[in-house]
C-alpha positions as CSV (number, residue, x, y, z in Angstrom):
1,X,0.0,0.0,0.0
2,X,1.4,3.3,-1.1
3,X,2.1,5.7,1.7
4,X,0.1,9.0,1.9
5,X,2.2,11.9,0.6
6,X,3.7,14.2,3.2
7,X,1.9,17.3,2.1
8,X,-1.4,15.4,2.5
9,X,-0.5,14.2,5.9
10,X,0.6,17.7,6.9
11,X,-2.7,19.1,5.5
12,X,-4.6,16.4,7.4
13,X,-2.8,17.1,10.6
14,X,-3.4,20.9,10.1
15,X,-7.1,20.3,9.4
16,X,-7.4,18.1,12.6
17,X,-5.7,20.8,14.7
18,X,-7.9,23.5,13.2
19,X,-11.0,21.5,13.8
20,X,-10.1,21.1,17.4
21,X,-9.3,24.8,17.7
22,X,-12.5,25.9,15.9
23,X,-14.7,23.5,18.0
24,X,-13.1,24.7,21.3
25,X,-13.4,28.3,20.2
26,X,-17.1,27.9,19.2
27,X,-18.0,26.1,22.4
28,X,-16.2,28.8,24.4
29,X,-18.0,31.6,22.6
30,X,-21.4,29.8,22.8
31,X,-20.9,29.2,26.6
32,X,-19.7,32.8,27.2
33,X,-22.6,34.3,25.3
34,X,-25.1,32.1,27.1
35,X,-23.6,33.1,30.5
36,X,-23.6,36.8,29.6
37,X,-27.2,36.7,28.4
38,X,-28.3,34.8,31.5
39,X,-26.6,37.4,33.7
40,X,-28.1,40.3,31.7
41,X,-31.6,38.7,32.1
42,X,-31.1,38.3,35.9
43,X,-30.0,41.9,36.2
44,X,-32.9,43.1,34.2
45,X,-35.3,41.1,36.4
46,X,-33.7,42.7,39.5
47,X,-34.2,46.2,38.1
48,X,-37.8,45.5,37.2
49,X,-38.5,44.0,40.6
50,X,-37.2,47.1,42.3
51,X,-39.3,49.4,40.2
52,X,-42.5,47.2,40.5
53,X,-42.0,46.8,44.2
54,X,-42.1,50.6,44.6
55,X,-45.2,50.7,42.4
56,X,-47.2,48.1,44.3
57,X,-46.4,49.9,47.6
58,X,-48.5,52.8,46.3
59,X,-52.1,52.2,47.3
60,X,-54.6,51.9,44.5
61,X,-52.0,51.3,41.7
62,X,-52.6,47.9,40.0
63,X,-49.9,45.9,38.2
64,X,-51.9,46.1,35.0
65,X,-51.1,49.8,34.9
66,X,-47.5,49.0,34.1
67,X,-48.4,46.5,31.3
68,X,-47.2,47.6,27.9
69,X,-44.7,50.0,29.4
70,X,-40.9,49.7,29.9
71,X,-41.4,47.7,33.1
72,X,-43.7,45.0,31.7
73,X,-43.4,44.5,27.9
74,X,-46.4,42.8,26.4
75,X,-45.6,39.3,25.2
76,X,-42.2,39.2,26.7
77,X,-42.5,40.0,30.5
78,X,-45.1,39.9,33.2
79,X,-45.6,40.4,37.0
80,X,-47.8,38.8,39.7
81,X,-48.4,39.7,43.3
82,X,-49.1,36.7,45.6
83,X,-50.3,36.6,49.2
84,X,-48.6,34.4,51.8
85,X,-51.4,31.8,51.3
86,X,-50.7,31.6,47.6
87,X,-53.7,33.7,46.5
88,X,-53.3,36.0,43.6
89,X,-53.5,39.6,44.8
90,X,-52.8,41.2,41.4
91,X,-51.3,40.3,38.1
92,X,-50.6,41.6,34.6
93,X,-52.6,40.1,31.7
94,X,-52.7,37.4,30.4
95,X,-51.6,35.4,33.5
96,X,-55.1,34.7,34.6
97,X,-55.7,33.0,37.9
98,X,-52.8,30.5,38.0
99,X,-50.1,31.2,40.6
100,X,-46.6,31.2,39.2
101,X,-45.0,29.8,42.4
102,X,-45.7,26.5,44.2
103,X,-45.9,26.4,48.0
104,X,-42.2,25.7,48.6
105,X,-41.1,28.4,46.3
106,X,-43.6,30.9,47.9
107,X,-42.4,30.0,51.4
108,X,-38.8,30.6,50.4
109,X,-39.6,33.9,48.6
110,X,-41.3,35.3,51.7
111,X,-37.9,35.6,53.3
112,X,-35.3,36.1,50.5
113,X,-35.4,36.8,46.7
114,X,-35.2,33.6,44.6
115,X,-34.8,32.9,40.9
116,X,-36.9,30.2,39.3
117,X,-36.8,28.7,35.8
118,X,-40.4,28.2,34.7
119,X,-41.9,26.4,31.7
120,X,-44.6,28.0,29.5
121,X,-47.2,30.1,31.4
122,X,-50.7,30.9,30.4
123,X,-50.8,33.4,27.5
124,X,-47.0,33.0,26.8
125,X,-46.0,29.6,25.3
126,X,-42.3,30.1,26.0
127,X,-40.0,29.1,28.8
128,X,-39.5,31.9,31.3
129,X,-37.2,32.9,34.2
130,X,-38.8,34.3,37.4
131,X,-37.5,36.5,40.2
132,X,-39.7,36.4,43.4
133,X,-39.0,39.1,46.0
134,X,-40.8,39.8,49.3
135,X,-42.7,43.1,49.6
136,X,-45.0,44.6,52.2
137,X,-48.1,46.5,51.2
138,X,-50.4,48.0,53.8
139,X,-48.7,46.0,56.5
140,X,-49.3,42.7,54.7
141,X,-46.3,40.5,53.6
142,X,-46.7,39.7,49.9
143,X,-44.4,38.2,47.2
144,X,-43.8,40.0,44.0
145,X,-43.0,37.7,41.0
146,X,-41.4,39.3,38.0
147,X,-40.8,37.2,35.0
148,X,-39.5,37.4,31.4
149,X,-39.3,34.9,28.6
150,X,-36.0,33.4,27.5
151,X,-36.8,33.7,23.9
152,X,-34.3,36.5,23.3
153,X,-31.5,34.5,24.8
154,X,-32.5,31.4,22.8
155,X,-32.7,33.4,19.6
156,X,-29.2,35.0,20.2
157,X,-27.7,31.6,21.0
158,X,-29.4,30.0,18.0
159,X,-28.1,32.8,15.8
160,X,-24.5,32.2,17.0
161,X,-24.9,28.5,16.6
162,X,-26.0,28.9,13.0
163,X,-23.1,31.2,12.3
164,X,-20.7,28.7,13.8
165,X,-22.2,25.8,12.0
166,X,-21.9,27.6,8.6
167,X,-18.7,29.5,9.1
168,X,-16.8,26.8,11.0
169,X,-16.7,24.3,8.1
170,X,-15.8,27.0,5.6
171,X,-13.0,28.2,7.9
172,X,-11.8,24.6,8.3
173,X,-11.8,24.0,4.5
174,X,-9.9,27.3,3.9
175,X,-7.4,26.4,6.6
176,X,-6.9,22.9,5.2
177,X,-6.3,24.3,1.7
178,X,-3.9,26.9,3.1
179,X,-2.1,24.1,5.0
180,X,-1.9,22.0,1.8
181,X,-0.5,24.9,-0.2
182,X,2.0,25.9,2.5
183,X,3.1,22.3,2.9
184,X,3.6,22.1,-0.9
185,X,5.6,25.3,-0.9
186,X,7.7,24.1,2.0
187,X,8.3,20.7,0.4
188,X,9.0,22.2,-3.0
189,X,12.8,22.6,-2.4
190,X,12.8,19.0,-1.0
191,X,11.2,17.7,-4.2
192,X,13.7,19.7,-6.3
193,X,16.6,18.1,-4.3
194,X,15.0,14.7,-4.8
195,X,14.8,15.1,-8.6
196,X,18.4,16.2,-8.8
197,X,19.5,13.4,-6.5
198,X,17.8,10.8,-8.8
199,X,20.0,12.1,-11.6
200,X,23.3,12.0,-9.7
201,X,25.5,8.9,-10.1
202,X,29.1,7.9,-10.2
203,X,29.3,8.9,-13.8
204,X,28.3,12.5,-13.0
205,X,30.9,13.7,-10.6
206,X,30.7,17.2,-9.2
207,X,26.9,17.3,-9.3
208,X,25.3,18.8,-6.2
209,X,21.8,19.3,-4.9
210,X,20.1,22.7,-5.2
211,X,20.1,24.4,-1.8
212,X,17.4,27.0,-1.1
213,X,18.4,30.1,0.8
214,X,15.7,29.8,3.4
215,X,17.7,29.7,6.5
216,X,15.8,26.8,7.9
217,X,16.1,23.0,8.3
218,X,15.6,22.5,4.5
219,X,18.7,24.5,3.8
220,X,20.6,22.7,6.5
221,X,19.5,19.4,5.0
222,X,20.6,20.4,1.5
223,X,24.0,21.5,2.8
224,X,24.5,18.3,4.8
225,X,23.5,16.2,1.7
226,X,26.0,18.1,-0.5
227,X,28.7,17.6,2.1
228,X,27.9,13.9,2.1
229,X,28.0,13.8,-1.7
230,X,31.4,15.5,-1.6
231,X,32.7,12.9,0.9
232,X,31.3,10.0,-1.2
233,X,32.9,11.5,-4.3
234,X,36.2,11.8,-2.6
235,X,35.9,8.2,-1.4
236,X,35.1,7.0,-4.9
237,X,38.1,8.9,-6.2
238,X,40.3,7.4,-3.6
239,X,39.0,3.9,-4.4
240,X,39.6,4.5,-8.1
241,X,43.1,5.8,-7.5
242,X,43.7,2.9,-5.2
243,X,42.6,0.3,-7.8
244,X,44.6,2.0,-10.5
245,X,47.8,2.3,-8.4
246,X,47.4,-1.3,-7.1
247,X,47.0,-2.5,-10.7
248,X,50.1,-0.6,-11.7
249,X,52.1,-1.9,-8.8
250,X,51.0,-5.5,-9.5
251,X,51.7,-5.3,-13.2
252,X,55.4,-4.5,-12.8
253,X,56.5,-7.6,-10.7
254,X,54.2,-9.8,-12.8
255,X,55.8,-8.6,-16.0
256,X,59.3,-9.1,-14.5
257,X,58.3,-12.6,-13.3
258,X,57.0,-13.5,-16.7
259,X,60.0,-12.2,-18.4
260,X,62.4,-14.1,-16.2
261,X,60.5,-17.3,-16.6
262,X,60.3,-17.0,-20.4
263,X,64.0,-16.1,-20.6
264,X,64.9,-19.2,-18.5
265,X,62.6,-21.4,-20.6
266,X,64.0,-20.3,-23.9
267,X,67.6,-19.5,-23.3
268,X,68.9,-20.9,-20.0
269,X,71.0,-24.0,-20.4
270,X,73.4,-24.0,-17.5
271,X,72.2,-24.8,-13.9
272,X,73.6,-21.4,-12.8
273,X,71.4,-19.6,-15.2
274,X,68.3,-21.5,-14.1
275,X,69.2,-20.8,-10.4
276,X,69.6,-17.1,-11.1
277,X,66.2,-17.0,-12.9
278,X,64.6,-18.8,-10.0
279,X,66.2,-16.5,-7.5
280,X,64.9,-13.4,-9.4
281,X,61.5,-15.0,-9.7
282,X,61.4,-15.7,-6.0
283,X,62.2,-12.1,-5.2
284,X,59.4,-10.9,-7.4
285,X,57.0,-13.5,-5.8
286,X,58.1,-12.1,-2.4
287,X,57.4,-8.7,-3.6
288,X,54.0,-9.7,-4.9
289,X,53.2,-11.5,-1.6
290,X,54.2,-8.4,0.4
291,X,52.2,-6.1,-1.8
292,X,49.1,-8.4,-1.5
293,X,49.4,-8.4,2.3
294,X,49.8,-4.6,2.3
295,X,46.7,-4.2,0.1
296,X,44.7,-6.5,2.3
297,X,45.7,-4.6,5.4
298,X,44.7,-1.3,3.9
299,X,41.4,-2.8,2.6
300,X,40.7,-4.1,6.1
301,X,41.3,-0.7,7.6
302,X,39.0,0.9,5.1
303,X,36.2,-1.4,6.1
304,X,36.7,-1.3,9.8
305,X,39.1,-0.5,12.6
306,X,42.3,-2.6,12.5
307,X,42.0,-5.4,15.2
308,X,44.8,-5.3,17.7
309,X,46.1,-7.8,20.3
310,X,47.1,-5.3,22.9
311,X,49.7,-6.2,25.6
312,X,52.2,-4.5,27.8
313,X,55.5,-4.2,25.9
314,X,59.0,-2.9,26.4
315,X,60.2,-0.7,23.5
316,X,63.7,-2.1,23.9
317,X,62.4,-5.6,23.0
318,X,60.5,-4.3,20.0
319,X,63.6,-2.4,18.7
320,X,65.9,-5.4,19.3
321,X,63.6,-7.8,17.5
322,X,63.3,-5.5,14.4
323,X,67.1,-4.9,14.4
324,X,67.8,-8.6,14.4
325,X,65.4,-9.2,11.5
326,X,67.2,-6.7,9.3
327,X,70.7,-7.3,10.6
328,X,71.8,-9.6,7.6
329,X,70.4,-7.1,5.1
330,X,72.3,-4.2,6.7
331,X,75.5,-6.3,6.7
332,X,75.2,-7.1,3.1
333,X,74.7,-3.4,2.3
334,X,77.6,-2.4,4.6
335,X,75.2,-0.2,6.7
336,X,75.6,-0.2,10.5
337,X,72.3,-1.0,12.2
338,X,72.1,-0.2,16.0
339,X,69.6,0.3,18.8
340,X,70.0,2.9,21.5
341,X,69.2,2.1,25.2
342,X,65.5,2.6,25.8
343,X,65.1,0.7,29.1
344,X,62.8,2.1,31.7
345,X,59.8,2.5,29.4
346,X,56.7,0.4,28.7
347,X,53.9,0.8,26.2
348,X,50.7,-0.9,25.5
349,X,50.2,-2.2,21.9
350,X,50.1,-5.1,19.4
351,X,53.6,-6.6,19.2
352,X,53.2,-7.9,15.6
353,X,51.7,-4.7,14.2
354,X,54.3,-2.4,16.0
355,X,57.1,-4.6,14.7
356,X,55.6,-4.4,11.2
357,X,55.5,-0.6,11.4
358,X,59.1,-0.4,12.7
359,X,60.1,-2.9,10.0
360,X,58.7,-0.7,7.3
361,X,60.6,2.3,8.7
362,X,63.9,0.3,8.7
363,X,63.2,-1.1,5.3
364,X,62.6,2.4,3.9
365,X,65.8,3.6,5.5
366,X,67.9,0.8,4.1
367,X,66.2,1.0,0.7
368,X,66.2,4.8,0.2
369,X,68.6,6.2,2.8
370,X,72.4,5.9,3.4
371,X,74.8,5.5,6.2
372,X,74.1,4.1,9.6
373,X,70.5,3.3,10.8
374,X,69.6,3.9,14.4
375,X,66.6,2.7,16.3
376,X,65.6,4.4,19.6
377,X,62.6,5.0,22.0
378,X,62.1,8.1,24.1
379,X,59.4,9.5,26.3
380,X,58.1,12.9,25.4
381,X,55.0,14.9,26.3
382,X,53.1,12.0,27.9
383,X,53.8,9.6,25.0
384,X,56.4,7.1,23.7
385,X,58.2,7.9,20.5
386,X,59.8,5.0,18.4
387,X,62.4,6.6,16.1
388,X,64.3,5.2,13.1
389,X,67.0,7.6,11.7
390,X,69.4,7.3,8.8
391,X,72.3,9.4,7.4
392,X,71.2,9.7,3.8
393,X,70.0,12.7,1.8
394,X,66.5,12.6,3.3
395,X,63.2,13.1,1.6
396,X,62.7,15.7,-1.2
397,X,61.1,18.8,0.4
398,X,58.1,18.8,-1.9
399,X,57.5,15.1,-1.1
400,X,57.3,15.4,2.7
401,X,53.6,16.6,2.9
402,X,52.4,13.4,1.2
403,X,55.0,11.0,2.4
404,X,52.3,8.9,4.2
405,X,49.9,8.8,1.3
406,X,49.2,5.4,-0.4
407,X,51.5,4.6,-3.4
408,X,53.3,7.9,-2.9
409,X,56.9,7.8,-3.9
410,X,59.4,10.4,-5.1
411,X,60.4,10.0,-8.7
412,X,64.0,9.1,-8.0
413,X,62.8,6.3,-5.7
414,X,60.7,4.5,-8.3
415,X,63.7,2.7,-9.7
416,X,64.6,1.3,-6.3
417,X,61.6,-1.0,-5.8
418,X,58.9,-0.7,-3.2
419,X,55.2,-0.2,-3.6
420,X,54.7,3.1,-1.9
421,X,52.6,1.5,0.8
422,X,55.2,1.0,3.6
423,X,54.9,4.5,5.2
424,X,51.1,4.5,4.7
425,X,50.9,1.3,6.7
426,X,53.0,2.8,9.4
427,X,50.5,5.6,9.8
428,X,47.6,3.1,9.8
429,X,49.2,1.1,12.6
430,X,50.1,4.2,14.6
431,X,46.5,5.6,14.3
432,X,45.0,2.2,15.2
433,X,47.0,2.5,18.5
434,X,45.6,6.0,19.1
435,X,48.9,7.6,18.0
436,X,50.5,9.2,14.9
437,X,53.4,8.9,12.5
438,X,55.9,11.6,11.5
439,X,58.9,12.2,9.2
440,X,61.4,15.1,9.1
441,X,64.7,15.7,7.4
442,X,67.6,16.2,9.8
443,X,69.7,19.3,9.7
444,X,73.0,17.3,9.3
445,X,71.6,15.0,6.7
446,X,69.3,12.0,6.7
447,X,65.8,11.5,7.9
448,X,64.0,10.8,11.1
449,X,60.8,8.8,11.0
450,X,59.0,7.9,14.2
451,X,55.8,6.6,15.6
452,X,54.1,8.2,18.6
453,X,52.2,5.9,21.0
454,X,50.1,7.4,23.9
455,X,50.6,6.6,27.5
456,X,54.2,5.7,28.5
457,X,54.5,3.6,31.6
458,X,57.8,3.4,33.6
459,X,59.1,-0.1,33.9
460,X,59.0,-1.6,37.4
């Protein structure tokens, strides 16, 4: 079942809210008007009772004399004078001989004024409201009853009710239409962004959603979506560059491996030539294996955080282990490889990953640097720094800002092997430990590359 459009839901909610408001307002106005009319009627009865009481105290003046005047309006109001026994002493026409009060009401009115709601009376087929007040005429206690029909109040309330019944639905329809139109105007920019979003794909880079300058949540939504598109576009560009660079890096050793094998197959005749071809092929296979492992590591980091087996380590052991692994290679190259005393420090980390990071730094120093290579660990600013320094020419100044980028290599280093992933993996491992990686050129020649790990702990 298709969902109801937002603008219809907004208009429906607006209509429901307006219906409640209009109903509550109508009921309030109706109740207030009825209360005001009832109060006005009671006040009018009090004034008439005062005037007629003064009139009946005058000897020889009948109530009929006031009929048709401002005190007793023919067809709308009336008056009756009752004795304490319920007999009718005087009355305005057309009341006749029927008392307006029963015995209980008459007994109560002899002491205090009372209001009584009465049904239709003789000659006036309309509901009435009575005010009975005690009066004394010629020394005799009497009760003066002043009444008026409630037709005027009923007509006023009926008129208001008719207006509300007619005007309320019209106002509700107009308010609903206004809500529908306003919802459409408010959602117009959203619909425009939706149409543009349906046209954006990986084949249309640089496309962005139209953002209305409304200064409200819609503008914020558009800006946020455009920022998301920019991040996605940057991620797609990085993935494309990664795939292209990886393909390029894989193609070179594969081509060399193929060439060596073909050369051995076609031209090698002596065992020494075959062994040399196999040795070169093994080197290229090792390079492919290392490159594949590096690519898998980076792909895992892109998907999720690098898993670590954290334990308490001594930097001296890490540096010694890495130095022993590269000792034979440094001896073949005639490059001194040494570690400086770093006892007294401990750090929490993954031994294999930290050795991998330090190994990449040493490999980079042996491959691209010159002179002696030194490994050391120091405590600085609440952290442990693992340094690898060499005495070569250092990094080109223009290459330093991107030294940790994937597949980044200076031009002169491309002929020396390597995939351009070693330093990138160093940064990945350092950041997985909550630290960072840095490289600088030394003033007296060479480079210093180090990993910063948080939280040094003095050894016991």
